[in-house]
C-alpha positions as CSV (number, residue, x, y, z in Angstrom):
1,M,-17.3,79.1,-80.6
2,K,-15.5,81.0,-77.9
3,I,-16.7,81.1,-74.6
4,T,-15.4,83.8,-71.9
5,P,-15.8,84.2,-68.4
6,L,-16.8,88.0,-67.1
7,A,-16.3,89.5,-64.1
8,L,-18.8,87.5,-62.4
9,P,-16.8,83.9,-63.7
10,E,-20.2,81.7,-63.7
11,V,-21.5,84.4,-66.1
12,L,-20.3,83.5,-69.8
13,A,-20.0,85.3,-73.3
14,V,-20.4,83.1,-76.2
15,E,-19.4,83.9,-79.4
16,P,-20.3,81.3,-81.9
17,R,-18.7,80.7,-85.4
18,V,-20.5,82.8,-88.1
19,F,-19.9,81.6,-91.1
20,G,-20.6,84.3,-93.9
21,D,-20.8,85.0,-97.7
22,E,-22.4,87.5,-100.2
23,R,-25.8,85.2,-99.3
24,G,-25.8,86.2,-95.7
25,F,-24.7,84.3,-92.7
26,F,-25.5,81.0,-90.8
27,Y,-24.4,80.1,-87.1
28,E,-25.6,77.5,-84.2
29,S,-27.0,79.4,-81.4
30,W,-27.3,76.1,-79.8
31,N,-25.9,72.9,-80.0
32,R,-25.8,70.5,-77.0
33,R,-23.0,68.5,-78.0
34,S,-20.5,71.7,-78.6
35,F,-22.0,73.6,-75.4
36,A,-21.4,70.6,-73.3
37,S,-17.5,69.9,-74.9
38,A,-17.1,73.8,-73.7
39,G,-18.0,73.1,-70.2
40,L,-22.2,74.5,-70.4
41,D,-24.0,70.7,-70.5
42,V,-27.6,72.1,-69.5
43,D,-30.8,71.0,-70.7
44,F,-33.4,73.9,-71.8
45,V,-37.1,73.8,-71.9
46,Q,-38.7,76.9,-72.6
47,D,-37.8,79.6,-75.3
48,N,-38.6,83.1,-75.0
49,H,-39.0,85.9,-77.4
50,S,-39.3,89.6,-76.7
51,R,-39.6,92.8,-78.5
52,S,-39.0,96.2,-77.2
53,R,-38.5,99.6,-78.3
54,R,-35.6,102.2,-77.0
55,G,-35.7,102.7,-73.7
56,V,-37.5,99.6,-72.2
57,L,-35.7,98.1,-69.3
58,R,-36.9,94.5,-68.5
59,G,-35.8,93.1,-65.0
60,L,-33.9,92.6,-63.0
61,H,-35.9,88.8,-62.7
62,Y,-35.5,85.8,-61.1
63,Q,-37.5,82.6,-59.7
64,I,-36.5,82.2,-56.1
65,E,-37.9,78.6,-56.3
66,H,-37.1,76.8,-59.9
67,A,-34.2,79.3,-60.7
68,Q,-33.6,79.4,-64.4
69,G,-30.5,79.3,-66.6
70,K,-30.6,81.4,-69.4
71,L,-29.4,81.7,-72.7
72,V,-29.5,84.6,-73.9
73,R,-29.1,86.7,-77.6
74,V,-30.1,89.5,-79.7
75,T,-31.4,88.9,-83.3
76,A,-32.4,92.7,-83.8
77,G,-30.9,96.0,-82.3
78,E,-28.7,96.3,-79.6
79,V,-29.3,95.9,-75.4
80,L,-27.4,96.6,-72.3
81,D,-27.6,93.1,-70.9
82,V,-27.0,93.3,-66.7
83,V,-26.7,90.0,-64.5
84,V,-26.7,90.3,-60.5
85,D,-25.4,87.4,-58.1
86,L,-27.6,86.8,-55.6
87,R,-26.1,83.8,-54.6
88,R,-25.5,85.0,-50.4
89,S,-22.9,81.9,-50.5
90,S,-20.8,83.8,-53.4
91,P,-18.1,86.0,-52.6
92,R,-19.5,88.1,-55.5
93,F,-22.6,88.4,-54.2
94,G,-24.6,91.6,-55.1
95,Q,-22.1,92.2,-57.3
96,H,-23.1,92.8,-61.5
97,V,-21.7,92.6,-64.5
98,A,-23.0,94.2,-68.1
99,I,-22.5,93.4,-71.2
100,T,-23.8,94.6,-74.7
101,L,-25.4,92.6,-77.1
102,S,-26.2,93.5,-80.2
103,A,-27.6,91.5,-83.9
104,A,-24.7,92.9,-85.7
105,D,-22.1,90.7,-83.1
106,R,-24.1,87.8,-82.4
107,R,-23.0,87.5,-79.2
108,M,-24.6,85.3,-76.5
109,L,-24.9,85.2,-72.7
110,W,-25.1,82.1,-69.8
111,V,-26.7,83.2,-67.4
112,P,-26.6,80.5,-64.7
113,P,-29.1,79.9,-62.2
114,G,-28.9,82.2,-59.0
115,F,-28.7,85.5,-60.6
116,A,-31.1,87.7,-61.4
117,H,-31.4,89.3,-65.1
118,G,-32.4,92.2,-66.9
119,F,-31.7,94.3,-70.2
120,L,-32.4,97.8,-71.5
121,V,-33.1,98.5,-75.4
122,V,-30.1,101.1,-76.8
123,S,-31.4,100.8,-80.5
124,E,-34.8,102.2,-81.7
125,D,-36.1,98.3,-81.2
126,A,-34.9,95.3,-80.3
127,E,-35.9,91.4,-80.5
128,F,-34.5,89.4,-77.6
129,L,-34.3,85.4,-77.2
130,Y,-33.5,83.4,-74.7
131,K,-33.8,79.7,-73.7
132,T,-34.2,78.7,-70.0
133,T,-33.8,75.5,-68.0
134,D,-36.7,75.7,-66.1
135,Y,-40.4,76.8,-66.9
136,W,-41.5,80.2,-65.7
137,Y,-43.4,79.8,-62.7
138,P,-45.2,83.4,-62.1
139,E,-46.0,82.3,-58.4
140,H,-41.7,81.9,-57.7
141,E,-40.9,85.1,-60.2
142,R,-39.5,88.2,-57.7
143,T,-37.7,91.6,-59.1
144,L,-34.9,93.3,-58.2
145,L,-34.9,97.3,-58.1
146,W,-33.1,98.0,-61.2
147,N,-32.1,101.5,-59.7
148,D,-31.1,100.1,-56.5
149,P,-27.8,102.6,-55.4
150,A,-26.7,99.5,-53.8
151,L,-26.3,97.9,-57.6
152,S,-24.3,100.8,-58.9
153,I,-25.4,99.8,-62.3
154,A,-24.6,102.4,-64.7
155,W,-27.7,102.3,-67.2
156,P,-26.9,104.4,-70.3
157,L,-30.1,106.6,-70.0
158,D,-31.1,110.4,-71.4
159,A,-34.4,109.6,-69.6
160,P,-36.4,107.6,-67.3
161,P,-36.8,104.1,-68.5
162,T,-40.4,102.3,-69.6
163,L,-40.8,99.7,-67.2
164,A,-43.4,97.2,-66.7
165,A,-45.6,98.0,-63.3
166,K,-43.3,94.7,-61.5
167,D,-40.2,96.4,-62.2
168,A,-40.9,99.8,-61.2
169,A,-41.8,97.5,-58.0
170,G,-38.9,95.8,-57.5
171,V,-37.2,95.0,-54.0
172,P,-33.9,96.4,-53.0
173,L,-31.0,94.2,-52.5
174,A,-31.0,94.2,-49.1
175,R,-35.0,93.3,-48.7
176,A,-34.6,90.7,-51.8
177,E,-35.0,86.9,-51.7
178,T,-32.0,85.4,-52.4
179,Y,-30.4,82.3,-52.7
180,A,-28.0,80.1,-50.2
């Protein structure tokens, strides 16, 4: 397994060792001992799985209490995955990192607590799986406005995205509840 810090160094690209032959492939998407030896010693409590079609944008989500760390991956299709630092004490507060995740490259992404997260489906459809370090508490969920000019996220859109009502009603960074 290869772990690479991104522009927001707490956000990590995780490339698993993939074993493949004419039968197909095999890889460990999670092994607590391997991840801990690489510096990622976390407990996961929930697995989530979504399927979305091209142009669906989910996010940018976070929980103001019970902040979740997430290990995310795509098992079908391709997405642009975006993470925004919402820790006011961070020198990178308000900055984001974007990375393409696909079933073809099998790369995963570690999103630590204190960051907003979202993705845009860029293939015909995509299946997105993620493990979380805390449970989902709807009363603590918040949504950062996906197209806030202050974030300067270059979403690869050729038409308006398909959004859930909560994502369309996201709050700009200047008014968002954030972490200390």
